[in-house]
N, C-alpha and C positions, 0 to 999 in steps of 0.2 A: 742541510738535513731538516732543520726546523720548518723551513719554507715548504719543503716537499710534503712533510707530514700534515701541515696546515692545508695545503692544496688537496691532499687526499681526503681529509676530513670534510672540507667544503663540498667536494664532489659527491662523496657518499651520503651527505646529509641533504643534498639538494632534492632528490626524488621525494623524500618524506615531506619536505617543506612544500613542494609542488602539490603533492597529494592533499595536504591539509588545506590548501587554499584553492583547490580545483573545483570544489563543489559548494555552491552558495545557495541562498534562498531564491526561489523562482519568482522574482519581483513582478514579472509581466502578468502572471495569472492570478496571484493572490492579492486582491485589492480590497480596500475598505468596503464593508457590508457583505463581503463574501463569507459564507458559512459552510462548514463541512461537518456532517454528523456520521459517526462510525458506530457500528454495532459490535459490542464486546460479547464474546461467547466462551463457553466451557468453564474457564476459571482464571483466577489471577493470584498474584503473590505480592505481599506488601514488604516494605523495607524492614519491618520487624520480623520478617521471615514467616509470617502466618499466611495461610492460604485459604481461599474461599471459592466455592463453586458459584457460577453466575447463572441466575435464572433469567434475568433480563438486564441488559446493559447498553446505555447510549452515551457517547462522548462527543460533545459538540465544540468545535473550534470556530469562533467568529472574530473576524478582523474588524477592528474599530477605526483606527487611524494608521497611517504609514508615511514614513519619510525615507530618505536615501539610506539611513543607517538602522532604523528600528521600526518594528510594527507593534502596535498596541493590540492585544488580543484578549478576548473574553473566553474562558474555558468553563464549560458546564458538564459535570458528570452525573449521570442518573443511573444508579445501580440497585438491583434487587439481588441480594446474596444469600446463599445458604451457608450458615456458619454455626458450628456447635449445635446442630440440629434445629436451628431457628432460621426463619426468613427475616433478613434485615434490609430495610430500604434506606438508601443513602442518596442525598442530593447535595452537591457541593459546587461552589462557583469560585473563580479566582481570576483576577486581572494579572496578566504577565506582559513582559516586553520581549520581543524576539529580535535578536541582532541579525540583520540580513547578510552580513559578511560571512558568518560561520554557523548560523542556525542555533546560536546559544540562547537558552531561555533564562530570563532574569525575572525575579520577583519584583513587586512594586517598589521595594526598598533597595533595589539594585543588586541583591544577592544572586549569584549565579546558581542555577539548579542543574543544568546539564544541556547537552546538545540534543535537539530533536531531529528525527529522521522521518517524520510524517511528510516532509516535503524535501525534494532534492531538485537540483537543476539538471534536467535530462538533456539539455540542448547539445552538450558536447560528448554525451555518453554513447559508446558503441559496444558491440559485442566484444567481451574481453576487457573492457575498461575497468580499472581498479581505482577506487577513490576512498578517502576517509569518510566513513559513515557517521561514527560518533566515538566519543571517548568516555571511559569510566575509570576514575582514579588514574593510575598510570598505564592502564590498558588502552590500546587503540584497536578499534574494530573497523575493518575495511570491507567495503562492498565490491563485489565483482559482478558485472553484467554477464549473465549466462546466455540469454537469448531473448528475442522479441516474440511476443505472443499476442493473440487477440483475446483478451481476458473478458469473460462474461460477468459484467457487473449485475447487481441486484435489480437496478431500475433503468440503467442507461445503455443497455445493449452491450455488444462486444466492442471494447476499446483497445486501440493499439497500445501495447504496454511493454515494460521491461521487467524481466525476472532478475532479481538481484539476490545473490547469496552473500552471507557474511563469512568471516573467517572462523565461524563456528559451524558445526555440521548441521544443526537443526533449523535455525531461523531462515525463512524464505520470505522475501518481500516482493510485491508486485506494484509497480508505479505506472501511472498514466504517462504516456510518452509526450502528449501535448501540454498537459498542465503541470506535470511533475509532482503530483500528489499521490499518497499511498492509496492503493485500491484494496490490498489484501496483505495481511501479515500474520505469520505464525510465530509463537514464542518470542514476541517482542519484549525486549528487556532494556532497562536503563535509558528509556527515552525521556528527554527533558520535560515534555508536556505532561506525561503520566506521572513523573516523579514529583510534580507540583502537588499531587494528591497522595504522595507516599506509595504509589504503585510501582513496584520494581519490575513486574513481568505480567504480560497478558498472553494467554495461550492462543487466542484467535481474535482477530479484529478485521472487520470488513467495512468498506464504504457503504453507507446506508442511504444518505440523502445529501444533496448539495445544490447550491445555485451557481456553482462554478461551471464554466464551459469546459467540458472534457474533450471537445473536438468531435468530429463526425464519427458515427458508428462505422465499424468495419463490416460493410454489407456483404462482401464476399464470404467472410468467415461465418457470418450469421446464416447465409444461404447454405454453405457447406455443412454447418452444424445441423441445420434443419433437414437436409437431405440424408445425413447419416444417422438421424435419430431413429431408434427402433420402431416407433410408431409410424414414422414416415415410410420406412422400408417395408413394414407390414402392409400399409395401405397400397404402396406401389406394387408389391407382390400380389396382393389380392386383386388389384385392377388387371395386372398381366394375366393371372390365372383365369379371371372372368372373361377377358378378351379371347384367350386361347380356347376356352370352353365354348364360347359363342361361335367362334370360327369353325370349330370341329362340328358343332351341331348344324351350322349352315352348310358345311361341306357334305355331311351325311344326308341332309335333306335334299340337296341338289342331286346327289348320286342316285338316290332311290325314288326321285320324283318321276312320274310317267312322261 
């Protein structure tokens, strides 16, 4: 009986073990000298539960060195906040180490901060894939791939991407399929990189600038987006109306000509 119970326990625990180890750091794309800058918008909340509106916000992640187990990373955050009726400018820097096996963020003294999900390994993810995104305390937050999209980035055209939902109703994350980096996130909370600066939650965060190769643009999606744009449709309709008008005038002119 004891052996049967032990067997049942091992079988039931295996899926969660698999999930926790199924998503690692995307080593192939994030190499030394790579930098990624994000734009922070709307507002944020700190660990002390105070909130601030964001006037301007940039968050830069720069990879310094990397081996098979860790990456050394420089973080720079540059914020202009509205707080208590005042505009406050904040610039902070920090060196951290990122474990490539599980995306765990460590301070320089080796103290664990949390798991980051600015990067995920997208190579094995398909629609419906469920994987461990991050943990906070005793809570586990899983990501589920909902669909593939061609996401319009600010500077790099439409990129093939994955939309990932968490097991909460609000947070939605969009990742580049080729590079595995975050392109867009809403209500991001408990991320290890942001926790370095005592930031518990950011309402909106978007890729702003990077020297990382995100892969080729989705030209077909860009063409379709151009064709269905209201201005494009208006121009096409105007051209069609003009052609019809000209044809009607030519037909009438021929009909009444001697």
